[in-house]
ChimeraX commands (.cxc) that place a marker at each C-alpha (Angstrom):
marker #1 position -21.46,18.06,77.97 radius 0.5
marker #1 position -18.34,17.29,80.03 radius 0.5
marker #1 position -16.94,15.25,77.14 radius 0.5
marker #1 position -17.40,18.14,74.72 radius 0.5
marker #1 position -15.52,20.50,77.08 radius 0.5
marker #1 position -12.68,17.99,77.43 radius 0.5
marker #1 position -12.51,17.43,73.70 radius 0.5
marker #1 position -12.51,21.20,73.09 radius 0.5
marker #1 position -9.70,21.68,75.68 radius 0.5
marker #1 position -7.72,18.87,74.06 radius 0.5
marker #1 position -8.10,20.41,70.61 radius 0.5
marker #1 position -7.02,23.84,71.96 radius 0.5
marker #1 position -4.00,22.24,73.65 radius 0.5
marker #1 position -2.95,20.36,70.50 radius 0.5
marker #1 position -3.49,23.42,68.33 radius 0.5
marker #1 position -1.39,25.56,70.69 radius 0.5
marker #1 position 1.37,22.95,70.73 radius 0.5
marker #1 position 1.43,22.80,66.92 radius 0.5
marker #1 position 1.58,26.58,66.64 radius 0.5
marker #1 position 4.39,26.90,69.20 radius 0.5
marker #1 position 6.51,24.13,67.71 radius 0.5
marker #1 position 6.00,25.14,64.10 radius 0.5
marker #1 position 8.09,28.30,64.37 radius 0.5
marker #1 position 11.44,28.02,62.69 radius 0.5
marker #1 position 14.28,30.44,63.15 radius 0.5
marker #1 position 17.08,30.73,60.66 radius 0.5
marker #1 position 20.25,32.45,61.72 radius 0.5
marker #1 position 21.75,34.29,58.76 radius 0.5
marker #1 position 25.41,34.98,59.07 radius 0.5
marker #1 position 26.66,38.11,57.33 radius 0.5
marker #1 position 28.60,37.47,54.15 radius 0.5
marker #1 position 32.27,38.07,54.67 radius 0.5
marker #1 position 34.49,39.17,51.79 radius 0.5
marker #1 position 38.05,37.98,52.24 radius 0.5
marker #1 position 40.64,40.36,50.81 radius 0.5
marker #1 position 43.86,38.59,49.82 radius 0.5
marker #1 position 46.94,39.90,51.65 radius 0.5
marker #1 position 48.42,42.89,49.83 radius 0.5
marker #1 position 45.16,43.61,48.01 radius 0.5
marker #1 position 42.54,46.19,48.87 radius 0.5
marker #1 position 39.03,46.95,47.78 radius 0.5
marker #1 position 39.29,49.62,45.11 radius 0.5
marker #1 position 36.92,52.51,45.76 radius 0.5
marker #1 position 36.80,53.48,42.10 radius 0.5
marker #1 position 36.55,49.95,40.68 radius 0.5
marker #1 position 34.31,48.24,43.24 radius 0.5
marker #1 position 32.44,50.79,45.42 radius 0.5
marker #1 position 31.59,53.57,42.94 radius 0.5
marker #1 position 29.84,51.07,40.56 radius 0.5
marker #1 position 27.55,50.03,43.45 radius 0.5
marker #1 position 26.73,53.66,44.17 radius 0.5
marker #1 position 26.19,54.40,40.51 radius 0.5
marker #1 position 23.92,51.40,40.00 radius 0.5
marker #1 position 21.96,51.48,43.26 radius 0.5
marker #1 position 22.24,54.87,44.96 radius 0.5
marker #1 position 22.68,57.97,42.77 radius 0.5
marker #1 position 19.06,58.05,41.73 radius 0.5
marker #1 position 18.26,59.32,45.21 radius 0.5
marker #1 position 21.75,60.33,46.36 radius 0.5
marker #1 position 22.99,62.32,43.37 radius 0.5
marker #1 position 24.08,65.94,43.30 radius 0.5
marker #1 position 21.45,68.08,45.05 radius 0.5
marker #1 position 19.43,65.13,46.33 radius 0.5
marker #1 position 19.21,63.53,49.76 radius 0.5
marker #1 position 21.72,63.75,52.62 radius 0.5
marker #1 position 24.86,62.45,50.89 radius 0.5
marker #1 position 26.04,62.86,47.31 radius 0.5
marker #1 position 27.18,59.47,46.01 radius 0.5
marker #1 position 28.01,60.53,42.48 radius 0.5
marker #1 position 31.46,59.44,41.26 radius 0.5
marker #1 position 32.87,62.96,41.50 radius 0.5
marker #1 position 31.63,63.64,45.05 radius 0.5
marker #1 position 31.04,60.34,46.91 radius 0.5
marker #1 position 34.37,59.95,48.70 radius 0.5
marker #1 position 34.59,63.54,49.95 radius 0.5
marker #1 position 30.91,63.68,50.93 radius 0.5
marker #1 position 30.97,60.36,52.83 radius 0.5
marker #1 position 33.74,61.65,55.09 radius 0.5
marker #1 position 32.43,65.24,55.29 radius 0.5
marker #1 position 29.11,63.89,56.59 radius 0.5
marker #1 position 30.77,61.41,59.03 radius 0.5
marker #1 position 29.29,58.36,57.34 radius 0.5
marker #1 position 32.50,56.31,57.58 radius 0.5
marker #1 position 34.12,55.04,60.75 radius 0.5
marker #1 position 37.31,53.15,59.97 radius 0.5
marker #1 position 37.88,52.41,63.66 radius 0.5
marker #1 position 34.58,50.53,63.88 radius 0.5
marker #1 position 33.55,49.73,60.31 radius 0.5
marker #1 position 30.36,47.86,61.23 radius 0.5
marker #1 position 28.99,50.95,62.99 radius 0.5
marker #1 position 29.67,53.25,60.02 radius 0.5
marker #1 position 26.45,55.13,59.15 radius 0.5
marker #1 position 26.81,54.04,55.48 radius 0.5
marker #1 position 26.99,50.37,56.37 radius 0.5
marker #1 position 24.29,50.52,59.04 radius 0.5
marker #1 position 21.89,52.19,56.60 radius 0.5
marker #1 position 22.49,49.41,54.09 radius 0.5
marker #1 position 21.85,46.50,56.45 radius 0.5
marker #1 position 19.10,48.02,58.57 radius 0.5
marker #1 position 16.06,45.72,58.51 radius 0.5
marker #1 position 12.89,47.71,57.86 radius 0.5
marker #1 position 14.85,50.80,56.99 radius 0.5
marker #1 position 14.45,52.89,53.87 radius 0.5
marker #1 position 17.48,51.25,52.26 radius 0.5
marker #1 position 16.48,47.64,52.91 radius 0.5
marker #1 position 16.71,45.56,49.74 radius 0.5
marker #1 position 18.45,48.24,47.71 radius 0.5
marker #1 position 21.79,46.45,47.83 radius 0.5
marker #1 position 22.72,42.78,47.85 radius 0.5
marker #1 position 24.44,41.07,50.80 radius 0.5
marker #1 position 27.53,40.74,48.58 radius 0.5
marker #1 position 27.55,44.49,47.86 radius 0.5
marker #1 position 27.08,45.21,51.58 radius 0.5
marker #1 position 29.98,42.92,52.47 radius 0.5
marker #1 position 32.17,44.60,49.85 radius 0.5
marker #1 position 31.40,48.00,51.29 radius 0.5
marker #1 position 32.14,46.76,54.79 radius 0.5
marker #1 position 35.43,45.22,53.59 radius 0.5
marker #1 position 36.37,48.56,51.99 radius 0.5
marker #1 position 35.71,50.44,55.25 radius 0.5
marker #1 position 37.54,47.76,57.32 radius 0.5
marker #1 position 40.50,48.16,54.95 radius 0.5
marker #1 position 40.73,51.86,55.77 radius 0.5
marker #1 position 38.22,53.30,53.28 radius 0.5
marker #1 position 40.96,54.36,50.88 radius 0.5
marker #1 position 40.28,56.54,47.85 radius 0.5
marker #1 position 41.90,54.22,45.34 radius 0.5
marker link #1:1,2 radius 0.2
marker link #1:2,3 radius 0.2
marker link #1:3,4 radius 0.2
marker link #1:4,5 radius 0.2
marker link #1:5,6 radius 0.2
marker link #1:6,7 radius 0.2
marker link #1:7,8 radius 0.2
marker link #1:8,9 radius 0.2
marker link #1:9,10 radius 0.2
marker link #1:10,11 radius 0.2
marker link #1:11,12 radius 0.2
marker link #1:12,13 radius 0.2
marker link #1:13,14 radius 0.2
marker link #1:14,15 radius 0.2
marker link #1:15,16 radius 0.2
marker link #1:16,17 radius 0.2
marker link #1:17,18 radius 0.2
marker link #1:18,19 radius 0.2
marker link #1:19,20 radius 0.2
marker link #1:20,21 radius 0.2
marker link #1:21,22 radius 0.2
marker link #1:22,23 radius 0.2
marker link #1:23,24 radius 0.2
marker link #1:24,25 radius 0.2
marker link #1:25,26 radius 0.2
marker link #1:26,27 radius 0.2
marker link #1:27,28 radius 0.2
marker link #1:28,29 radius 0.2
marker link #1:29,30 radius 0.2
marker link #1:30,31 radius 0.2
marker link #1:31,32 radius 0.2
marker link #1:32,33 radius 0.2
marker link #1:33,34 radius 0.2
marker link #1:34,35 radius 0.2
marker link #1:35,36 radius 0.2
marker link #1:36,37 radius 0.2
marker link #1:37,38 radius 0.2
marker link #1:38,39 radius 0.2
marker link #1:39,40 radius 0.2
marker link #1:40,41 radius 0.2
marker link #1:41,42 radius 0.2
marker link #1:42,43 radius 0.2
marker link #1:43,44 radius 0.2
marker link #1:44,45 radius 0.2
marker link #1:45,46 radius 0.2
marker link #1:46,47 radius 0.2
marker link #1:47,48 radius 0.2
marker link #1:48,49 radius 0.2
marker link #1:49,50 radius 0.2
marker link #1:50,51 radius 0.2
marker link #1:51,52 radius 0.2
marker link #1:52,53 radius 0.2
marker link #1:53,54 radius 0.2
marker link #1:54,55 radius 0.2
marker link #1:55,56 radius 0.2
marker link #1:56,57 radius 0.2
marker link #1:57,58 radius 0.2
marker link #1:58,59 radius 0.2
marker link #1:59,60 radius 0.2
marker link #1:60,61 radius 0.2
marker link #1:61,62 radius 0.2
marker link #1:62,63 radius 0.2
marker link #1:63,64 radius 0.2
marker link #1:64,65 radius 0.2
marker link #1:65,66 radius 0.2
marker link #1:66,67 radius 0.2
marker link #1:67,68 radius 0.2
marker link #1:68,69 radius 0.2
marker link #1:69,70 radius 0.2
marker link #1:70,71 radius 0.2
marker link #1:71,72 radius 0.2
marker link #1:72,73 radius 0.2
marker link #1:73,74 radius 0.2
marker link #1:74,75 radius 0.2
marker link #1:75,76 radius 0.2
marker link #1:76,77 radius 0.2
marker link #1:77,78 radius 0.2
marker link #1:78,79 radius 0.2
marker link #1:79,80 radius 0.2
marker link #1:80,81 radius 0.2
marker link #1:81,82 radius 0.2
marker link #1:82,83 radius 0.2
marker link #1:83,84 radius 0.2
marker link #1:84,85 radius 0.2
marker link #1:85,86 radius 0.2
marker link #1:86,87 radius 0.2
marker link #1:87,88 radius 0.2
marker link #1:88,89 radius 0.2
marker link #1:89,90 radius 0.2
marker link #1:90,91 radius 0.2
marker link #1:91,92 radius 0.2
marker link #1:92,93 radius 0.2
marker link #1:93,94 radius 0.2
marker link #1:94,95 radius 0.2
marker link #1:95,96 radius 0.2
marker link #1:96,97 radius 0.2
marker link #1:97,98 radius 0.2
marker link #1:98,99 radius 0.2
marker link #1:99,100 radius 0.2
marker link #1:100,101 radius 0.2
marker link #1:101,102 radius 0.2
marker link #1:102,103 radius 0.2
marker link #1:103,104 radius 0.2
marker link #1:104,105 radius 0.2
marker link #1:105,106 radius 0.2
marker link #1:106,107 radius 0.2
marker link #1:107,108 radius 0.2
marker link #1:108,109 radius 0.2
marker link #1:109,110 radius 0.2
marker link #1:110,111 radius 0.2
marker link #1:111,112 radius 0.2
marker link #1:112,113 radius 0.2
marker link #1:113,114 radius 0.2
marker link #1:114,115 radius 0.2
marker link #1:115,116 radius 0.2
marker link #1:116,117 radius 0.2
marker link #1:117,118 radius 0.2
marker link #1:118,119 radius 0.2
marker link #1:119,120 radius 0.2
marker link #1:120,121 radius 0.2
marker link #1:121,122 radius 0.2
marker link #1:122,123 radius 0.2
marker link #1:123,124 radius 0.2
marker link #1:124,125 radius 0.2
marker link #1:125,126 radius 0.2
marker link #1:126,127 radius 0.2
view
């Protein structure tokens, strides 16, 4: 009986050790878009196509919180305080896109998110 208890305790110990050591953590660095000196991310050429492709179904005229249609996106983003050029990474627009478990998770690619962040960091110009 004592042998069975020792064997059981040994199995529990080994199982616990296997479970604890089998966890693997992967650190994912955010994708960084490098803008060549003198260039900027064009709102009309780079950002609007993302909104049109991924966002206007829900964020079109008369829909949810912000209107991301081509005609209204720029004005509405600033009118609703969704852009913070002083601290781009804390901009509501960017935070919504990268929020894990949020309603926008998976709706944009890391490359698109990085491009939007680069646009904000570059001053969020309407160009």
